[in-house]
C-alpha positions in Angstrom: 6.9 24.9 -11.2 5.3 24.4 -7.8 5.8 21.2 -5.7 3.0 20.1 -3.4 4.2 18.1 -0.5 1.9 16.0 1.8 2.8 13.6 4.6 0.1 11.0 4.7 -0.4 8.9 7.9 -2.7 6.1 7.0 -4.7 4.2 9.6 -2.8 1.1 10.6 -3.8 -2.0 8.8 -5.2 -0.1 5.9 -2.1 0.5 4.0 -2.6 -2.1 1.1 -6.2 -0.9 0.3 -4.9 2.7 0.5 -2.4 1.9 -2.2 -4.8 0.3 -4.4 -7.3 3.3 -4.0 -4.5 5.7 -4.5 -3.6 4.2 -7.8 -7.2 4.7 -8.8 -7.4 8.2 -7.6 -4.4 9.1 -9.8 -6.7 9.5 -12.9 -8.5 12.4 -11.0 -5.5 14.5 -10.1 -3.7 13.9 -13.5 -6.8 15.2 -15.4 -6.4 18.8 -13.9 -5.1 21.7 -16.0 -1.5 22.4 -14.8 -0.8 19.0 -13.3 2.6 17.8 -14.3 3.2 14.6 -12.5 3.0 13.0 -8.9 4.5 10.3 -7.0 3.7 8.5 -3.8 6.5 7.1 -1.6 6.2 4.9 1.4 8.3 5.5 4.6 10.7 2.8 5.4 10.7 3.4 9.2 6.9 3.7 9.5 4.7 1.3 7.5 1.7 3.5 7.5 3.4 6.8 6.5 3.6 8.0 2.9 4.7 11.2 1.3 2.8 12.6 -1.8 4.7 14.8 -4.2 2.9 16.6 -6.9 4.3 19.0 -9.5 2.0 21.8 -10.7 2.6 24.5 -13.2 1.3 27.1 -10.8 0.0 27.2 -7.2 -3.5 28.0 -8.3 -3.7 24.8 -10.4 -3.8 22.9 -7.1 -5.4 25.2 -4.8 -8.3 26.3 -7.1 -8.2 24.1 -10.1 -8.0 20.7 -8.4 -9.5 21.6 -5.0 -12.7 23.1 -6.5 -13.3 20.6 -9.1 -15.5 17.5 -9.3 -12.3 15.4 -9.7 -11.3 16.5 -6.2 -14.5 15.2 -4.7 -13.8 11.7 -6.2 -10.3 11.9 -4.9 -11.6 12.9 -1.4 -14.2 10.1 -1.4 -11.5 7.6 -2.3 -8.8 8.7 0.1 -9.6 11.0 2.8 -11.0 8.4 5.1 -7.7 6.7 5.4 -5.9 9.6 7.1 -5.3 9.9 10.8 -4.6 12.7 11.4 -5.5 14.7 8.3 -2.5 15.6 6.3 -0.8 19.1 6.3 -0.2 20.0 2.6 2.6 22.5 1.8 3.8 24.1 -1.4 7.4 24.7 -2.5 9.2 26.6 -5.2 12.7 25.8 -6.5 15.3 28.4 -5.4 18.5 26.7 -6.7 
């Protein structure tokens, strides 16, 4: 299993609409082969900061399967305009 981690900084004042659109966008990511689950968490200290956690079976399920899909284009159209700056996305594997 691979954990995708992204820190999302949303433009101030757009947090509520981002959360609504993110809930809609969930249908696109969850339809991809190798997707296991995801969660979005809101930072307590910074109202406009979130962390996205996605579990994938394999790295390529995200980097190729999702990012090269038509579903990713829908995801991108719904969400990418909220970010400033654009998030860094990293992948982790369990060691212990």
